[in-house]
C-alpha positions in Angstrom: -26.9 -146.0 36.7 -29.9 -146.1 39.0 -30.6 -147.2 42.6 -33.6 -147.2 44.9 -34.4 -146.0 48.4 -35.3 -148.9 50.7 -38.1 -148.8 53.3 -35.5 -147.6 55.9 -34.4 -144.7 53.8 -31.1 -146.3 52.7 -29.6 -146.0 49.2 -27.1 -148.5 47.9 -24.1 -147.0 46.2 -23.1 -149.4 43.4 -19.9 -151.3 43.8 -18.1 -149.8 40.8 -18.8 -146.3 42.2 -17.5 -147.3 45.7 -14.4 -148.8 44.2 -13.7 -145.9 41.8 -14.0 -143.4 44.7 -12.3 -145.6 47.3 -15.3 -145.6 49.5 -15.4 -148.2 52.4 -17.8 -149.2 55.1 -17.9 -146.4 57.7 -17.1 -143.6 55.2 -18.8 -140.4 56.5 -20.6 -138.2 54.0 -21.6 -134.5 53.9 -25.2 -134.2 52.5 -26.1 -131.1 50.5 -29.7 -130.6 49.5 -30.5 -128.5 46.4 -33.8 -127.7 44.7 -34.5 -131.3 43.5 -31.1 -132.9 44.1 -29.2 -134.5 46.9 -25.4 -134.5 46.8 -23.2 -136.8 48.9 -19.6 -135.8 49.4 -17.2 -138.1 51.4 -15.7 -136.2 54.3 -11.9 -136.6 54.2 -10.4 -137.6 57.4 -7.3 -135.6 56.6 -6.9 -132.7 54.1 -6.2 -133.7 50.5 -4.2 -130.6 49.8 -1.5 -129.4 52.2 0.9 -126.5 52.2 4.5 -127.8 52.0 7.0 -124.9 52.2 4.6 -122.5 50.5 3.5 -124.9 47.8 0.1 -126.5 47.7 0.5 -130.3 47.3 -2.2 -132.9 46.6 -1.8 -135.8 49.1 -5.2 -137.4 48.6 -6.0 -140.7 46.8 -6.7 -140.5 43.1 -10.1 -141.9 42.0 -11.0 -143.4 38.7 -8.8 -144.3 35.8 -6.1 -141.5 35.9 -4.3 -142.7 32.7 -7.5 -142.6 30.6 -8.4 -139.2 32.0 -5.0 -137.7 31.2 -5.3 -139.2 27.6 -8.7 -137.6 27.1 -7.6 -134.2 28.4 -4.5 -134.3 26.2 -6.6 -135.1 23.2 -9.1 -132.3 24.0 -6.2 -129.8 24.3 -4.7 -131.0 21.0 -8.1 -130.7 19.3 -8.5 -127.1 20.6 -5.0 -126.2 19.5 -5.7 -127.5 16.0 -8.9 -125.6 15.8 -7.2 -122.3 16.8 -4.7 -122.8 13.9 -7.3 -123.7 11.4 -10.2 -121.2 11.7 
């Protein structure tokens, strides 16, 4: 996926990415500059992980296709486990 910088220095974030990450107009970003990279990270208005009675609990909004991600991670674990049994 590619985008371009306009004459005012703005970059359009594609709709699919905005939707997947739950980004809306007015979202504030932290900008980190690396050697030849720029990283934008949405600034959460409230913490995504909170301490509830001594247990850290995720209270943020999930991004992307969670079901597909879980399926892929399970398959990866099964493949590794099968590889360990069959050297």
